ZADO-1210 file (C-alpha; in nm, 4 decimals, padded with zeros to 6 digits):
<atoms>
<atom x="-02.2376" y="-00.6346" z="01.6644" code="UNK" pos="1"/>
<atom x="-01.8891" y="-00.7288" z="01.5433" code="UNK" pos="2"/>
<atom x="-01.7192" y="-00.4975" z="01.2940" code="UNK" pos="3"/>
<atom x="-01.3993" y="-00.6979" z="01.2597" code="UNK" pos="4"/>
<atom x="-01.4924" y="-00.8510" z="00.9261" code="UNK" pos="5"/>
<atom x="-01.6358" y="-00.5286" z="00.7851" code="UNK" pos="6"/>
<atom x="-01.4073" y="-00.2487" z="00.8962" code="UNK" pos="7"/>
<atom x="-01.0735" y="-00.1533" z="01.0453" code="UNK" pos="8"/>
<atom x="-00.9203" y="00.1523" z="01.2079" code="UNK" pos="9"/>
<atom x="-00.6770" y="00.3818" z="01.0309" code="UNK" pos="10"/>
<atom x="-00.4764" y="00.6705" z="01.1712" code="UNK" pos="11"/>
<atom x="-00.3105" y="00.9243" z="00.9440" code="UNK" pos="12"/>
<atom x="00.0020" y="01.1084" z="01.0580" code="UNK" pos="13"/>
<atom x="00.1399" y="01.4092" z="00.8726" code="UNK" pos="14"/>
<atom x="00.4003" y="01.6731" z="00.9449" code="UNK" pos="15"/>
<atom x="00.5232" y="01.9741" z="00.7498" code="UNK" pos="16"/>
<atom x="00.7841" y="02.2477" z="00.7875" code="UNK" pos="17"/>
<atom x="00.6075" y="02.5841" z="00.7625" code="UNK" pos="18"/>
<atom x="00.9243" y="02.7911" z="00.7102" code="UNK" pos="19"/>
<atom x="00.7990" y="03.0464" z="00.9607" code="UNK" pos="20"/>
<atom x="00.9630" y="03.1528" z="01.2861" code="UNK" pos="21"/>
<atom x="00.8386" y="03.3643" z="01.5754" code="UNK" pos="22"/>
<atom x="01.0782" y="03.6529" z="01.6456" code="UNK" pos="23"/>
<atom x="01.0457" y="03.7595" z="02.0096" code="UNK" pos="24"/>
<atom x="01.2926" y="04.0463" z="01.9773" code="UNK" pos="25"/>
<atom x="01.1147" y="04.2128" z="01.6847" code="UNK" pos="26"/>
<atom x="00.7782" y="04.1614" z="01.8546" code="UNK" pos="27"/>
<atom x="00.9078" y="04.3533" z="02.1584" code="UNK" pos="28"/>
<atom x="01.0500" y="04.6262" z="01.9355" code="UNK" pos="29"/>
<atom x="00.7106" y="04.6730" z="01.7685" code="UNK" pos="30"/>
<atom x="00.5415" y="04.7056" z="02.1089" code="UNK" pos="31"/>
<atom x="00.8012" y="04.9614" z="02.2205" code="UNK" pos="32"/>
<atom x="00.7736" y="05.1623" z="01.8974" code="UNK" pos="33"/>
<atom x="00.3967" y="05.1886" z="01.9260" code="UNK" pos="34"/>
<atom x="00.3914" y="05.2022" z="02.3070" code="UNK" pos="35"/>
<atom x="00.1716" y="04.8927" z="02.3007" code="UNK" pos="36"/>
<atom x="00.1516" y="04.5766" z="02.5073" code="UNK" pos="37"/>
<atom x="00.1152" y="04.2262" z="02.3604" code="UNK" pos="38"/>
<atom x="-00.0081" y="04.3796" z="02.0349" code="UNK" pos="39"/>
<atom x="00.0692" y="04.0700" z="01.8323" code="UNK" pos="40"/>
<atom x="00.3344" y="03.8226" z="01.7255" code="UNK" pos="41"/>
<atom x="00.5878" y="03.8846" z="01.4503" code="UNK" pos="42"/>
<atom x="00.6600" y="03.5710" z="01.2482" code="UNK" pos="43"/>
<atom x="00.9407" y="03.5705" z="00.9936" code="UNK" pos="44"/>
<atom x="00.8963" y="03.3980" z="00.6578" code="UNK" pos="45"/>
<atom x="01.2205" y="03.2027" z="00.6435" code="UNK" pos="46"/>
<atom x="01.1884" y="03.0638" z="00.2924" code="UNK" pos="47"/>
<atom x="00.9862" y="03.1650" z="-00.0136" code="UNK" pos="48"/>
<atom x="00.9394" y="02.8650" z="-00.2408" code="UNK" pos="49"/>
<atom x="00.6686" y="02.7420" z="-00.4766" code="UNK" pos="50"/>
<atom x="00.7991" y="02.3905" z="-00.4204" code="UNK" pos="51"/>
<atom x="00.7333" y="02.4187" z="-00.0483" code="UNK" pos="52"/>
<atom x="00.3762" y="02.5250" z="-00.1298" code="UNK" pos="53"/>
<atom x="00.3435" y="02.2150" z="-00.3489" code="UNK" pos="54"/>
<atom x="00.4671" y="01.9981" z="-00.0616" code="UNK" pos="55"/>
<atom x="00.2032" y="02.1515" z="00.1648" code="UNK" pos="56"/>
<atom x="-00.0620" y="02.0937" z="-00.1014" code="UNK" pos="57"/>
<atom x="00.0321" y="01.7242" z="-00.1241" code="UNK" pos="58"/>
<atom x="-00.0212" y="01.6885" z="00.2516" code="UNK" pos="59"/>
<atom x="-00.3584" y="01.8635" z="00.2270" code="UNK" pos="60"/>
<atom x="-00.4723" y="01.6320" z="-00.0532" code="UNK" pos="61"/>
<atom x="-00.3822" y="01.3248" z="00.1512" code="UNK" pos="62"/>
<atom x="-00.5705" y="01.4520" z="00.4565" code="UNK" pos="63"/>
<atom x="-00.8742" y="01.5547" z="00.2501" code="UNK" pos="64"/>
<atom x="-00.8950" y="01.2088" z="00.0915" code="UNK" pos="65"/>
<atom x="-00.8454" y="01.0395" z="00.4304" code="UNK" pos="66"/>
<atom x="-01.1352" y="01.2281" z="00.5906" code="UNK" pos="67"/>
<atom x="-01.3530" y="01.1796" z="00.2849" code="UNK" pos="68"/>
<atom x="-01.3474" y="00.7972" z="00.2815" code="UNK" pos="69"/>
<atom x="-01.3416" y="00.7312" z="00.6587" code="UNK" pos="70"/>
<atom x="-01.5608" y="00.8037" z="00.9614" code="UNK" pos="71"/>
<atom x="-01.4517" y="00.9300" z="01.3061" code="UNK" pos="72"/>
<atom x="-01.3935" y="00.6719" z="01.5784" code="UNK" pos="73"/>
<atom x="-01.2150" y="00.8076" z="01.8856" code="UNK" pos="74"/>
<atom x="-01.0452" y="01.1152" z="02.0294" code="UNK" pos="75"/>
<atom x="-00.7020" y="00.9717" z="01.9477" code="UNK" pos="76"/>
<atom x="-00.7593" y="01.0329" z="01.5778" code="UNK" pos="77"/>
<atom x="-00.8445" y="00.6809" z="01.4646" code="UNK" pos="78"/>
<atom x="-01.1111" y="00.6571" z="01.1940" code="UNK" pos="79"/>
<atom x="-01.3196" y="00.3733" z="01.0519" code="UNK" pos="80"/>
<atom x="-01.2120" y="00.2395" z="00.7141" code="UNK" pos="81"/>
<atom x="-01.4443" y="-00.0121" z="00.5416" code="UNK" pos="82"/>
<atom x="-01.2748" y="-00.3366" z="00.4389" code="UNK" pos="83"/>
<atom x="-01.4136" y="-00.2815" z="00.0891" code="UNK" pos="84"/>
<atom x="-01.2084" y="00.0354" z="00.0602" code="UNK" pos="85"/>
<atom x="-00.8837" y="-00.1023" z="00.2031" code="UNK" pos="86"/>
<atom x="-00.7057" y="-00.1589" z="-00.1293" code="UNK" pos="87"/>
<atom x="-00.8307" y="00.1680" z="-00.2804" code="UNK" pos="88"/>
<atom x="-00.7217" y="00.3533" z="00.0336" code="UNK" pos="89"/>
<atom x="-00.3715" y="00.2047" z="00.0499" code="UNK" pos="90"/>
<atom x="-00.3200" y="00.2537" z="-00.3235" code="UNK" pos="91"/>
<atom x="-00.4298" y="00.6174" z="-00.3072" code="UNK" pos="92"/>
<atom x="-00.2201" y="00.6898" z="00.0018" code="UNK" pos="93"/>
<atom x="00.0854" y="00.5361" z="-00.1631" code="UNK" pos="94"/>
<atom x="00.0319" y="00.7742" z="-00.4558" code="UNK" pos="95"/>
<atom x="00.0156" y="01.0702" z="-00.2156" code="UNK" pos="96"/>
<atom x="00.3278" y="00.9465" z="-00.0352" code="UNK" pos="97"/>
<atom x="00.5219" y="00.9095" z="-00.3614" code="UNK" pos="98"/>
<atom x="00.4181" y="01.2548" z="-00.4826" code="UNK" pos="99"/>
<atom x="00.5041" y="01.4051" z="-00.1436" code="UNK" pos="100"/>
<atom x="00.8430" y="01.2327" z="-00.1252" code="UNK" pos="101"/>
<atom x="00.9412" y="01.3537" z="-00.4740" code="UNK" pos="102"/>
<atom x="00.8398" y="01.7117" z="-00.3983" code="UNK" pos="103"/>
<atom x="01.0288" y="01.7090" z="-00.0672" code="UNK" pos="104"/>
<atom x="01.3387" y="01.5759" z="-00.2448" code="UNK" pos="105"/>
<atom x="01.3249" y="01.8605" z="-00.4994" code="UNK" pos="106"/>
<atom x="01.2711" y="02.1183" z="-00.2256" code="UNK" pos="107"/>
<atom x="01.5632" y="01.9912" z="-00.0171" code="UNK" pos="108"/>
<atom x="01.7804" y="02.0102" z="-00.3268" code="UNK" pos="109"/>
<atom x="01.7126" y="02.3833" z="-00.3686" code="UNK" pos="110"/>
<atom x="01.7030" y="02.4536" z="00.0068" code="UNK" pos="111"/>
<atom x="02.0695" y="02.5692" z="00.0409" code="UNK" pos="112"/>
<atom x="02.0208" y="02.8304" z="-00.2346" code="UNK" pos="113"/>
<atom x="01.6906" y="02.9448" z="-00.0815" code="UNK" pos="114"/>
<atom x="01.8630" y="02.9912" z="00.2528" code="UNK" pos="115"/>
<atom x="02.1321" y="03.2064" z="00.0905" code="UNK" pos="116"/>
<atom x="01.8666" y="03.4211" z="-00.0806" code="UNK" pos="117"/>
<atom x="01.6954" y="03.4682" z="00.2553" code="UNK" pos="118"/>
<atom x="02.0059" y="03.6469" z="00.3865" code="UNK" pos="119"/>
<atom x="01.9563" y="03.9346" z="00.1428" code="UNK" pos="120"/>
<atom x="01.5777" y="03.9324" z="00.1709" code="UNK" pos="121"/>
<atom x="01.5634" y="03.9366" z="00.5534" code="UNK" pos="122"/>
<atom x="01.8755" y="04.1471" z="00.6021" code="UNK" pos="123"/>
<atom x="01.9206" y="04.2050" z="00.9787" code="UNK" pos="124"/>
<atom x="01.6276" y="03.9759" z="01.0544" code="UNK" pos="125"/>
<atom x="01.8227" y="03.6782" z="00.9213" code="UNK" pos="126"/>
<atom x="01.9352" y="03.4329" z="01.1883" code="UNK" pos="127"/>
<atom x="02.1367" y="03.1260" z="01.0919" code="UNK" pos="128"/>
<atom x="01.9976" y="02.9249" z="01.3839" code="UNK" pos="129"/>
<atom x="01.6449" y="02.9505" z="01.2385" code="UNK" pos="130"/>
<atom x="01.7492" y="02.7185" z="00.9578" code="UNK" pos="131"/>
<atom x="01.7974" y="02.3453" z="01.0278" code="UNK" pos="132"/>
<atom x="02.0517" y="02.1513" z="00.8257" code="UNK" pos="133"/>
<atom x="01.9189" y="01.9558" z="00.5268" code="UNK" pos="134"/>
<atom x="01.9201" y="01.6174" z="00.7033" code="UNK" pos="135"/>
<atom x="01.7329" y="01.7501" z="01.0067" code="UNK" pos="136"/>
<atom x="01.4888" y="01.9341" z="00.7838" code="UNK" pos="137"/>
<atom x="01.4080" y="01.6178" z="00.5871" code="UNK" pos="138"/>
<atom x="01.2721" y="01.4616" z="00.9078" code="UNK" pos="139"/>
<atom x="01.0121" y="01.7368" z="00.9416" code="UNK" pos="140"/>
<atom x="00.8155" y="01.6124" z="00.6394" code="UNK" pos="141"/>
<atom x="00.5940" y="01.3078" z="00.6677" code="UNK" pos="142"/>
<atom x="00.2829" y="01.1317" z="00.5402" code="UNK" pos="143"/>
<atom x="00.2225" y="00.7941" z="00.7010" code="UNK" pos="144"/>
<atom x="-00.0697" y="00.5851" z="00.8188" code="UNK" pos="145"/>
<atom x="-00.1316" y="00.2957" z="01.0541" code="UNK" pos="146"/>
<atom x="-00.4083" y="00.0380" z="01.0179" code="UNK" pos="147"/>
<atom x="-00.5272" y="-00.1698" z="01.3147" code="UNK" pos="148"/>
<atom x="-00.8214" y="-00.4059" z="01.3760" code="UNK" pos="149"/>
<atom x="-01.1277" y="-00.2960" z="01.5704" code="UNK" pos="150"/>
<atom x="-01.1440" y="-00.4491" z="01.9185" code="UNK" pos="151"/>
<atom x="-01.4742" y="-00.5600" z="02.0678" code="UNK" pos="152"/>
<atom x="-01.5958" y="-00.7423" z="02.3794" code="UNK" pos="153"/>
<atom x="-01.4831" y="-01.0813" z="02.2417" code="UNK" pos="154"/>
<atom x="-01.1218" y="-00.9636" z="02.2751" code="UNK" pos="155"/>
<atom x="-01.1512" y="-00.9425" z="02.6531" code="UNK" pos="156"/>
<atom x="-00.8981" y="-01.1722" z="02.8246" code="UNK" pos="157"/>
<atom x="-00.8945" y="-01.1207" z="03.2010" code="UNK" pos="158"/>
<atom x="-00.9159" y="-01.3384" z="03.5095" code="UNK" pos="159"/>
<atom x="-01.2342" y="-01.2110" z="03.6745" code="UNK" pos="160"/>
<atom x="-01.5629" y="-01.3581" z="03.7844" code="UNK" pos="161"/>
<atom x="-01.8252" y="-01.4308" z="03.5183" code="UNK" pos="162"/>
<atom x="-02.0439" y="-01.1471" z="03.6474" code="UNK" pos="163"/>
<atom x="-01.7564" y="-00.8987" z="03.6339" code="UNK" pos="164"/>
<atom x="-01.6592" y="-01.0071" z="03.2823" code="UNK" pos="165"/>
<atom x="-02.0236" y="-00.9834" z="03.1757" code="UNK" pos="166"/>
<atom x="-02.0477" y="-00.6257" z="03.3084" code="UNK" pos="167"/>
<atom x="-01.7214" y="-00.5208" z="03.1418" code="UNK" pos="168"/>
<atom x="-01.8345" y="-00.6685" z="02.8095" code="UNK" pos="169"/>
<atom x="-02.1627" y="-00.4832" z="02.8403" code="UNK" pos="170"/>
<atom x="-01.9765" y="-00.1542" z="02.8914" code="UNK" pos="171"/>
<atom x="-01.7503" y="-00.2250" z="02.5928" code="UNK" pos="172"/>
<atom x="-02.0472" y="-00.3013" z="02.3694" code="UNK" pos="173"/>
<atom x="-02.2274" y="00.0125" z="02.4873" code="UNK" pos="174"/>
<atom x="-01.9210" y="00.2217" z="02.4073" code="UNK" pos="175"/>
<atom x="-01.8918" y="00.0511" z="02.0692" code="UNK" pos="176"/>
<atom x="-02.2552" y="00.1283" z="01.9930" code="UNK" pos="177"/>
<atom x="-02.2066" y="00.4950" z="02.0853" code="UNK" pos="178"/>
<atom x="-01.8970" y="00.5244" z="01.8654" code="UNK" pos="179"/>
<atom x="-02.0809" y="00.3701" z="01.5715" code="UNK" pos="180"/>
<atom x="-02.3683" y="00.6151" z="01.6127" code="UNK" pos="181"/>
<atom x="-02.1301" y="00.9110" z="01.6302" code="UNK" pos="182"/>
<atom x="-01.9580" y="00.7844" z="01.3161" code="UNK" pos="183"/>
<atom x="-02.2911" y="00.7511" z="01.1366" code="UNK" pos="184"/>
<atom x="-02.3924" y="01.0960" z="01.2518" code="UNK" pos="185"/>
<atom x="-02.0785" y="01.2441" z="01.0990" code="UNK" pos="186"/>
<atom x="-02.1890" y="01.1194" z="00.7568" code="UNK" pos="187"/>
<atom x="-02.5408" y="01.2528" z="00.8064" code="UNK" pos="188"/>
<atom x="-02.3904" y="01.5921" z="00.8968" code="UNK" pos="189"/>
<atom x="-02.1731" y="01.5851" z="00.5862" code="UNK" pos="190"/>
<atom x="-02.4799" y="01.5054" z="00.3754" code="UNK" pos="191"/>
<atom x="-02.6751" y="01.7857" z="00.5426" code="UNK" pos="192"/>
<atom x="-02.3995" y="02.0393" z="00.4739" code="UNK" pos="193"/>
<atom x="-02.3608" y="01.9284" z="00.1102" code="UNK" pos="194"/>
<atom x="-02.7347" y="01.9407" z="00.0364" code="UNK" pos="195"/>
<atom x="-02.7756" y="02.2741" z="00.2180" code="UNK" pos="196"/>
<atom x="-02.4989" y="02.4264" z="00.0047" code="UNK" pos="197"/>
<atom x="-02.6644" y="02.2838" z="-00.3057" code="UNK" pos="198"/>
<atom x="-03.0048" y="02.4263" z="-00.2121" code="UNK" pos="199"/>
<atom x="-02.8692" y="02.7730" z="-00.1289" code="UNK" pos="200"/>
<atom x="-02.6581" y="02.7974" z="-00.4430" code="UNK" pos="201"/>
<atom x="-02.9161" y="02.6689" z="-00.6883" code="UNK" pos="202"/>
<atom x="-03.1949" y="02.8818" z="-00.5368" code="UNK" pos="203"/>
<atom x="-03.0158" y="03.1901" z="-00.6665" code="UNK" pos="204"/>
<atom x="-03.0297" y="03.1830" z="-01.0466" code="UNK" pos="205"/>
<atom x="-02.7578" y="03.4478" z="-01.0639" code="UNK" pos="206"/>
<atom x="-02.5120" y="03.2526" z="-00.8498" code="UNK" pos="207"/>
<atom x="-02.2327" y="03.0575" z="-01.0155" code="UNK" pos="208"/>
<atom x="-02.1229" y="02.7183" z="-00.8838" code="UNK" pos="209"/>
<atom x="-01.8519" y="02.4611" z="-00.9343" code="UNK" pos="210"/>
<atom x="-01.9045" y="02.0993" z="-01.0354" code="UNK" pos="211"/>
<atom x="-01.7990" y="02.0013" z="-00.6826" code="UNK" pos="212"/>
<atom x="-02.1315" y="02.1396" z="-00.5527" code="UNK" pos="213"/>
<atom x="-02.2987" y="01.8330" z="-00.7057" code="UNK" pos="214"/>
<atom x="-01.9880" y="01.6167" z="-00.6815" code="UNK" pos="215"/>
<atom x="-01.9831" y="01.6386" z="-00.3008" code="UNK" pos="216"/>
<atom x="-02.3361" y="01.4969" z="-00.2866" code="UNK" pos="217"/>
<atom x="-02.2599" y="01.2229" z="-00.5390" code="UNK" pos="218"/>
<atom x="-01.9386" y="01.1142" z="-00.3639" code="UNK" pos="219"/>
<atom x="-02.1290" y="01.0818" z="-00.0351" code="UNK" pos="220"/>
<atom x="-02.3968" y="00.8777" z="-00.2081" code="UNK" pos="221"/>
<atom x="-02.1277" y="00.6404" z="-00.3376" code="UNK" pos="222"/>
<atom x="-01.9593" y="00.6196" z="00.0042" code="UNK" pos="223"/>
<atom x="-02.2722" y="00.5268" z="00.2029" code="UNK" pos="224"/>
<atom x="-02.3067" y="00.1581" z="00.0933" code="UNK" pos="225"/>
<atom x="-01.9525" y="00.0781" z="00.2086" code="UNK" pos="226"/>
<atom x="-02.0180" y="00.2482" z="00.5438" code="UNK" pos="227"/>
<atom x="-02.3417" y="00.0601" z="00.6094" code="UNK" pos="228"/>
<atom x="-02.1861" y="-00.2031" z="00.8377" code="UNK" pos="229"/>
<atom x="-02.5090" y="-00.3096" z="01.0086" code="UNK" pos="230"/>
<atom x="-02.7520" y="-00.2890" z="00.7138" code="UNK" pos="231"/>
<atom x="-02.9066" y="00.0274" z="00.8546" code="UNK" pos="232"/>
<atom x="-03.2264" y="00.1198" z="00.6684" code="UNK" pos="233"/>
<atom x="-03.1584" y="00.4885" z="00.7343" code="UNK" pos="234"/>
<atom x="-02.8382" y="00.4682" z="00.5308" code="UNK" pos="235"/>
<atom x="-03.0316" y="00.3062" z="00.2464" code="UNK" pos="236"/>
<atom x="-03.2870" y="00.5891" z="00.2642" code="UNK" pos="237"/>
<atom x="-03.0130" y="00.8511" z="00.2745" code="UNK" pos="238"/>
<atom x="-02.8466" y="00.6997" z="-00.0320" code="UNK" pos="239"/>
<atom x="-03.1772" y="00.7136" z="-00.2231" code="UNK" pos="240"/>
<atom x="-03.2355" y="01.0736" z="-00.1145" code="UNK" pos="241"/>
<atom x="-02.8940" y="01.1825" z="-00.2369" code="UNK" pos="242"/>
<atom x="-02.9474" y="00.9940" z="-00.5639" code="UNK" pos="243"/>
<atom x="-03.2343" y="01.2320" z="-00.6413" code="UNK" pos="244"/>
<atom x="-02.9818" y="01.5171" z="-00.6524" code="UNK" pos="245"/>
<atom x="-02.7395" y="01.3476" z="-00.8912" code="UNK" pos="246"/>
<atom x="-02.7880" y="01.5955" z="-01.1750" code="UNK" pos="247"/>
<atom x="-02.5415" y="01.7068" z="-01.4399" code="UNK" pos="248"/>
<atom x="-02.3828" y="02.0424" z="-01.3397" code="UNK" pos="249"/>
<atom x="-02.3659" y="02.1396" z="-01.7080" code="UNK" pos="250"/>
<atom x="-02.7406" y="02.0860" z="-01.7525" code="UNK" pos="251"/>
<atom x="-02.8154" y="02.2845" z="-01.4376" code="UNK" pos="252"/>
<atom x="-02.6216" y="02.5797" z="-01.5774" code="UNK" pos="253"/>
<atom x="-02.8077" y="02.5734" z="-01.9086" code="UNK" pos="254"/>
<atom x="-03.1595" y="02.4853" z="-01.7927" code="UNK" pos="255"/>
<atom x="-03.3057" y="02.7426" z="-01.5522" code="UNK" pos="256"/>
<atom x="-03.6222" y="02.5378" z="-01.4974" code="UNK" pos="257"/>
<atom x="-03.4198" y="02.2262" z="-01.4092" code="UNK" pos="258"/>
<atom x="-03.2106" y="02.4357" z="-01.1708" code="UNK" pos="259"/>
<atom x="-03.5205" y="02.5643" z="-00.9894" code="UNK" pos="260"/>
<atom x="-03.6726" y="02.2153" z="-00.9656" code="UNK" pos="261"/>
<atom x="-03.3467" y="02.0735" z="-00.8299" code="UNK" pos="262"/>
<atom x="-03.3234" y="02.3538" z="-00.5712" code="UNK" pos="263"/>
<atom x="-03.6750" y="02.2710" z="-00.4474" code="UNK" pos="264"/>
<atom x="-03.5913" y="01.9016" z="-00.4447" code="UNK" pos="265"/>
<atom x="-03.2776" y="01.9740" z="-00.2414" code="UNK" pos="266"/>
<atom x="-03.4891" y="02.1625" z="00.0130" code="UNK" pos="267"/>
<atom x="-03.7224" y="01.8613" z="00.0563" code="UNK" pos="268"/>
<atom x="-03.4263" y="01.6240" z="00.0857" code="UNK" pos="269"/>
<atom x="-03.2677" y="01.8531" z="00.3439" code="UNK" pos="270"/>
<atom x="-03.5774" y="01.8385" z="00.5659" code="UNK" pos="271"/>
<atom x="-03.5716" y="01.4599" z="00.5630" code="UNK" pos="272"/>
<atom x="-03.1973" y="01.4418" z="00.6332" code="UNK" pos="273"/>
<atom x="-03.2355" y="01.6656" z="00.9370" code="UNK" pos="274"/>
<atom x="-03.4609" y="01.4014" z="01.0931" code="UNK" pos="275"/>
<atom x="-03.2039" y="01.1234" z="01.0500" code="UNK" pos="276"/>
<atom x="-02.9446" y="01.2135" z="01.3134" code="UNK" pos="277"/>
<atom x="-02.8323" y="00.9320" z="01.5442" code="UNK" pos="278"/>
<atom x="-02.6840" y="01.1351" z="01.8277" code="UNK" pos="279"/>
<atom x="-02.9401" y="01.3447" z="02.0133" code="UNK" pos="280"/>
<atom x="-02.8263" y="01.5877" z="02.2795" code="UNK" pos="281"/>
<atom x="-03.0272" y="01.6085" z="02.5993" code="UNK" pos="282"/>
<atom x="-03.2297" y="01.9260" z="02.5910" code="UNK" pos="283"/>
<atom x="-03.1118" y="02.1622" z="02.8647" code="UNK" pos="284"/>
<atom x="-03.3415" y="02.2246" z="03.1582" code="UNK" pos="285"/>
<atom x="-03.3827" y="02.5947" z="03.2333" code="UNK" pos="286"/>
<atom x="-03.5320" y="02.7507" z="03.5445" code="UNK" pos="287"/>
<atom x="-03.7893" y="03.0019" z="03.4223" code="UNK" pos="288"/>
<atom x="-03.9858" y="03.0824" z="03.7357" code="UNK" pos="289"/>
<atom x="-03.9295" y="03.0655" z="04.1110" code="UNK" pos="290"/>
<atom x="-04.1816" y="03.1542" z="04.3822" code="UNK" pos="291"/>
<atom x="-04.1938" y="03.1219" z="04.7569" code="UNK" pos="292"/>
<atom x="-04.4751" y="02.9331" z="04.9234" code="UNK" pos="293"/>
<atom x="-04.4827" y="02.8463" z="05.2924" code="UNK" pos="294"/>
<atom x="-04.1090" y="02.9133" z="05.3265" code="UNK" pos="295"/>
<atom x="-04.0384" y="02.6593" z="05.0510" code="UNK" pos="296"/>
<atom x="-03.9161" y="02.7367" z="04.7031" code="UNK" pos="297"/>
<atom x="-04.1297" y="02.6017" z="04.4247" code="UNK" pos="298"/>
<atom x="-03.9427" y="02.5836" z="04.0960" code="UNK" pos="299"/>
<atom x="-04.0939" y="02.5352" z="03.7545" code="UNK" pos="300"/>
<atom x="-03.8631" y="02.3496" z="03.5183" code="UNK" pos="301"/>
<atom x="-03.9250" y="02.3774" z="03.1470" code="UNK" pos="302"/>
<atom x="-03.7399" y="02.2226" z="02.8546" code="UNK" pos="303"/>
<atom x="-03.5954" y="02.4693" z="02.6121" code="UNK" pos="304"/>
<atom x="-03.7150" y="02.4039" z="02.2593" code="UNK" pos="305"/>
<atom x="-03.4427" y="02.4496" z="02.0026" code="UNK" pos="306"/>
</atoms>
């Protein structure tokens, strides 16, 4: 199955200055004072700034959005982005980048004053070398992304025998199939977690909940069609199951009977979702009994039931 026309790979890269520094000397002093050994690590807070918190928040929002609209692909951090979502993704990321850049600019502007204030606040703990100059510091902040096409067996260009090429292509396609299943499974797991949270929260009439309790389920329902690259019937079923839980949070808060019915419905949906996983782990084999017979060991092997 070729995904080239339906999806692409995207990798998000972010970096952020935490304004914290490990102080080895103070850590040793604490150990000596308390006659302890490796009791912990003392980290200095170099800067106190609401703007720096806002910068960190902008990075978090970009990462949250990135993980929300993509599926995992490989260990290198690449994730699947549907072609249908390309323009929405790039537009949204550009908004995050602009917000981040503006916040960083404002922070760097006040950075010299914040560094001066740190001298009084930290007193003898202040160390000038802990603080990079403004230009160096600006390089520690980043939100960027890279989009690349998905490679498949048709991209193979090597001078080997037909049999060797055929075997290599088979291995590539097998790996591709496994990656797709893992990606699908990640969405099923997200759906399972969202519905479980919904069931647990709504089952307790005294428990309060945010709109996001329902919103998480609805956003997944809306994401599924764009992630259904191979017209998988399971994805269609999952979308329909989640649609049953698309209920107004305001109505759920006011109507106790509706809340109870929705909680029961969520429980039924949850059972069905748990049967939809694509990646199944091999059940471990456990030795439960060993006996000797005619100088030979006879071992009974039984599968552990989870």
